[in-house]
N, C-alpha and C positions, 0 to 999 in steps of 0.2 A: 045368854043374858038372863038376868033375873027378871021377875015380873015388873019391877019398878024401873027397869032400864039400866041397872048397874051391872058391873062385871061379875061373872061367876068367880068364886074363890078358885085359886089355882089348883088346890088339891082336888076340888070337885070337878074342875075342868079336866084334870088328869084322869080321874076315874071315868069320866064320860068318854074321853077320846082314847084311853088306854096308852097314853104317851109313855109313862114309866114302864108299862109292860113291854111296849115296843123296844125300848132301850135294853131292858133286861133280856128279852128274847133274842135281840140281835147279838148281844155279847155272848149269851150262852150258846146260841146256835153257831157262832163263828169260832168259838174256842172250846167247844165241848160242853155238854150239859153240866150245869152247876159248878163249872170250874171258874167262872168269872162273876158269880153273884155278888160278891163284895164290891166289885168294880161297878156293876149295874146300880146297886144301891147308892154308891158314891156319886154316880152321875145324876141320879134322881134328886138326891139331896142338894147337889150343886145347883140344879135348875130351880128347885124350890126356893133356895136361898136367894137366887138372883131375881126371881119374880115376886118375892114376898112383899116388896114395897110398892107393887103396881096393882093391888087388889081393889083399890078405890078408884071410882071414875074420875075424881078430882086430880088424880096423879097421872092422867093421860099425857099432860105436858112433859113431865119427867120421863115417861115411857118413850115418847117420841124422840127425846134427845139421847137415849141410851144407844151407844154404837151398835149393840147387838140387834136393835130393832129400828135402824135408820130407814129400812125399806117401808116402814109404816107411814103413810102420807096423811092420814085423816085423824082428827082428834077423836072421832067416834070409832071406837074399837069394838067391833062386834065379836061375838064368840067364835064365829068360824074363822075370821081373820086372825085373831090371836092364836087360835088353835093351829092354823096352818103354819104361821110363822114360828110358833113354838116347835112345831114338828120339824121344820127345816133346820132351825138352829140346833135343836136337840139331836136330830139325826146326824148333823155335821160333827157335833161334839162326840157323838157315839162312835162315828167312823174313826175320828182321830185317836180317841182313846183305845179303840179296838185295835188299830194298827200298831199302837205302841205296846199295849198290854197283852195282846193276843199273840205271843210268840211261843210256839210249842217247843219244849225242850227236846233236843235230838235224842233218839234212842241210843243207849250205850251198847256198842257192839263188842263182842269178845275180841281181844287182840290175839292174833295168831302167834305162835312161837316162832322167833326169828331163825332163819336157816344159817348155820355156820358150817365151816369145813373143819374136820378133825382128822388127825393122824395118830397112829399108835406109837407108843414109846418103844424104841428099838434097843435090843441088847446084843452087842457084838464086840469083837476085838477091833481096835482102831489104832493106827500109828499116831504117835505124839510127835509133833514137829517143834523144833527149836529154831528161832530166827535171830539174825543179827544183821545190822546195817553196816555196809562197807562201801568202798570206793574202788572202781576199776583202775588198774595201772598197767602200763605196758609190760610185757614179759621182759623186755630190755628197753629202758629209756635212756638213750645216749644224748647227753647235752653237748653241743658242738661249740667249743671255744677255739679261737685262733692261737697258735703257738707263738706267733710273732705279732708285732704291731705294724700298722700301716693303713693306708687309705683303701677302703673297700671299692674295688673297681667293677665287679660284676657278680650277679647272682645267676647261677647256672641251672637252677631247678625251679619248678612251679610250686608255689606255696600249697601245702596240703597233699602233694602228689606222693606216689610210691617211688622210693629210690632203692638202688641196689648198693651192695658193698663196693667201695672205691669209686662210686659215682661222684663226679665233680659237683660241688655245691656252691662255692664262692671262690673268687679270685681277688687277691690283695696285691697292691702295687709292689712289684718285685725289683724295681730298678736299683735300690740301695743294696739289695741282697745279691744281685748280680755283680755289682761293683765290689762288694765284700768278698765274693768268691774269686773274682779276678785278683784281688789283692792277696788273698790266701794262696792262690796258685803261684803268684810271683814270689812270695816269701818262701814257698816250698822249693821253687827252682833255685833260688839264691842259696838256700841251705844245702840243697843237694850238690850245687857247684862247689861250695866251700868244703863239703865233706869229701868230694872227689880230690880236691887239692890236698887236703890233709892226709888222705889215704896215700897219695903218691909220696908226700914228704915222709910219712912214716916208713914206707918201703925203703927209701934211701937211707933214713936214719938207722934202720935195722941193719943194713949191710955195713955201714960205717961202724956201728957199735960192735958188730961181730968181728971186725978187723981191728978193734980197739983204737979207732981213729977219734971217736967222740966219747965223752964221758957218759956215765950211767945217768946222770941227772938230765942231760940234754935228750937222751933217748926217752926217758920217762915223761918229760914235758910234752914231747911230740905225740906220744901215745895217748895221753890224757886229752890233748887238744883234738885229736881225731875222734875220740869217743864223745866229747862234748858236741862236736859238729854233727855226729850221727844222731844224738838226742834232739838237736835242733831240727833236724830233718823230720823226725817223728812228730814233733810238735807242729811243724808246718803242715804235715800231712793231716793231723787231727783238725787243724784250723780249716783246711780245705773241706774236710768232711762236714764240719759244723756249718760252713758257709753253704755247702750243698743242701744240707737239711733245711736251713733257713729259707733258701731259695725254693725248695720243694714245698715248704709249709705256706708259701703264698697261694698255693692251690689247696683249698679246704675240701676234703672228700668225706663221704659217709662211711663210718666204720662197720655198719650193719645194713641188712635189708630191712626196710620198714617204711613207715609213713613219716615224711618230714613235715614239721610244723610250719606255721607262718613265720617268716624270718623276723627276728627281733632287731636286726641292724639293717640299715638301708644303704644303697650304693652312695658313695661319697663320704660315709662316716669314717672317722678315724677310730679304728678298733685296736684292741690290745688283748693281752692274755686274760683279762677279767671280763671281756665283753662276750655275752652269750649271743651267738649267731642264730641258732635254731636248735630244735630237738628232734631226734629221729627215734621212733618207737616201733618196736617189734610187737605186732598186735595179734598174731596167731601162733600159739595160743595167747590169751590175755589173762592176767591175774586179777583177782579181787582180794583186797586186804580188808580185814574186819576184825574187831576185838570181841573176845568172849570173856565172861567172868572167870575168875581163877577157879571157882568150885566146878564150873563146867569143864575147864581144862583138866582138872584132876580126875574127873569122871572118864575122860577119854585119853589120859596121858599114856597109858600102856599101848593103846592102839596107835596113837600118834608116833610114839617112839619106835614102834615096830615098823611102821611105814618108812620113817626116816632112815632106819637101819637096813632097809631093803628086804625085810622079812615079808614073804608073800602071805597075804590074807585078803579077805573080802573087803573091797574098797567101799567106803561110805559115799553114796551118791549125794551130790549137792544140787539144789535148784537155785536159780537166780531170778528174782522178781524185779522187773525194771520199773522206772519211775512212772510209766503209764499204767501200772497195775497188771501188766501182762508178764507171763513167764517165758524166759528165754528157752528156745527149743532144745538146746544141748545141755547135757548134764556135766557137772564139774567134778574134779577130783582134787583131793587134798594134795597140797604142794609143800608147804613148810610152816613151822611154828617159830615164832621169834625166840631168841635166846633167853629173854628175861620177862618177868611180869612187871608191868608199870606199878611202882609202889604207891603212887598217888591215886590212880584210878582202880587198882586191883584187877586189871584186865591184861590179857596177853594177845598179841597180834597173830592171826593166822592168815595164810594165803591159800587160795583155791584157784586152780586154772580151769578155763573153759575154752573149748574150740571156738575160733572166730574166723572161719574161712573167708567170709566176705567183708571183713573189717567193719561189721556193723557196730560193734562195741568200740568205744574210744576211751582213752584214759580220762579219769576224772568223773565218770558217770556214777550216779546213785545206783546202788545194788543192794537188795535185800536177799540175804542168803538163808535158805531153808534146808533143813535136813531132818529126816526121820530118826530121832535119837532114842526113841523108846516105843513100846507097844503097851497100850492100855487094854487089859483083858476084861471082858464082860462089862464094857462101858454102857451106860444108859444114855441114849441119844434122842433128841427131839429136834424138830425143824427150828431154824434160827428165829423165824417170825412167830414162834409159839411162846417166846419168852417176853414178858412185859416188865420193863424196868420202871420203878417208881421210887424216887428219892433214895437211890442206892440199894433198894431191895428188888429182888427178882421174883416174879410170880408166873405161874402157868394156870390156865383155866382147864380143869379136868372135868370131863363129861362122864357122869356115872351111867349105870345101866338104866336108871329112870329118866335119862336125858336131862338131868338137872346139873347146873354148873357149880363146881366147887373151886373157888380161888385159893390156890395153894402156894405158899412161899417155898422157894427152892434155893439151893446153892448150885451155882453154875461152875463149870470147868472150862477147859479150852475148847476151841472149835476143832473138829476133826471130821474129815471126809465130808465137809460142807454142812455138817450138823453140829449142834451144841451139846457138849457133855453135861449131864445133870448129876452132880455129886450126891445130892440128897433131896428127897421130896416127892419122887415119883417111883412107880413100879413098872416092870416090863409089861407091855400090852395095854396099859391105860391109854385112854383117848384124851388128847389135848387139842384145844382149838388153835388153828393156825390162821384162819380168816374169819373176821368178825369179832376179834378179841376185844376191840374197843367198845363194843355195844352191849356186852354182857356184864352181869354182876352175880355175886354169890347167891345161890339158891334159885336162879332164874332157869326156867325150862326152855330148852332150845330144840331145834330140829337139826340133828347132826347129819352131815353128808361126808362119808368116809372117803378120804383120799390117801394113797400111799405117800410116805415121806419122800420128798424129792430133794436130795442133797444138791448143793451147788456143785458145778463141774469141778472136779479135782484137777489141779494143775499137774500135768504129766509131760515132761519135756520129751522131745523127739530124739531119735538117735542121730548120729553124725551123718548117716546116709540119707536123711530125708531132704526134702526140698529146702532151698536156702532161705526160707522165710525167717526173719529174725525173731519172730515171736510166735507163741502158740496160743493156748487157751488162757482165759482170764484166771487170775490167781484168787484163791480164797484168802480172806483176811481174817486173822485171829483177833 
């Protein structure tokens, strides 16, 4: 207080108590020396501005109503009371501002180079495969139609079972055909009896003609009658044979060994010559029919014609990739080429046969045919996952001797031996990234870990003497 009982000016009070210095020291001590001095001065100025209106004793009423000093209960405000309350309020403000403003920036740590897996570009000779999509068909597909019409009485085989040559498949109502046979036999007997009678008459007429008892005309008439009767006998015999055939055709048998399909006609149906009863397919070996472009045919025309003419030469082995992506264990051999090229599609149909000892393959299956039709010499190869495609362009990330990345645009070729052929853009022995490709950019320094190129397993069919598993290894896709 002053000597006259008034309040000390705020700034003088601050100087006596060191309140502003306390704020400044707290902030500078908490956040590092001289790092928060502007903030300390800001706090001091804020306190001065707030207390500027309370320096007069007559303003004690307003001071007591200020929310910041509600804890003051007396109108007489002594120096120490104001100082202590200013200390508490200022200290609280100081802590709040210090908590907000005193956040030390984290130290920037150097980012380590990312680790990536690299492989070297390989140079070697690789086979080039051509592929075509075809369909399996039976070596023989016999469609079974009845020769005669009638009601189907019985099915004598189980649907989908293996049948043998001449095995009974269906039975058709034969009653009318038995009756027809009996009638034909009766007609034959009648004709034979008439023939016998005419032959006896001709013998008598011959004796009478020789003795000049009858005329030449009577003799000739009897001769022709006898011959006509003989012809009727032949016709009756043919009718009997036809009736026997019709009766026999009421028993429908398999013409080949094979697998019989599910019956298309049911017992009780009225079947005829246009009714398909079932189909029997010879499945071992089985054929695959597929088209190839005309230009590919011209490339192999001489070899195809030589094989068709029986000229001995090395057979081109074929592989068959099934619908599940696996490769059939047996190799195929060329069988036949169609007689003409389809003028609308510009393709020609080829057929290849495959062993099928366990009837695993059935007609109508999807089959992708692969054959090594060429050899690429000194091809440059990289792992398939080293190639990055972006909007139709292909890139590889090349790691130089300084371990820095260079994104290089390349031209790719076919897939061979589980690797990708690079037509242009890399050199033998260069290191390309195979793992971590998505996290690098041009000029970036990396930590390479060298791994040998691991091609995908190449599909190699087994020989016919291997175990009867229908599939072998997974096929590589081009």
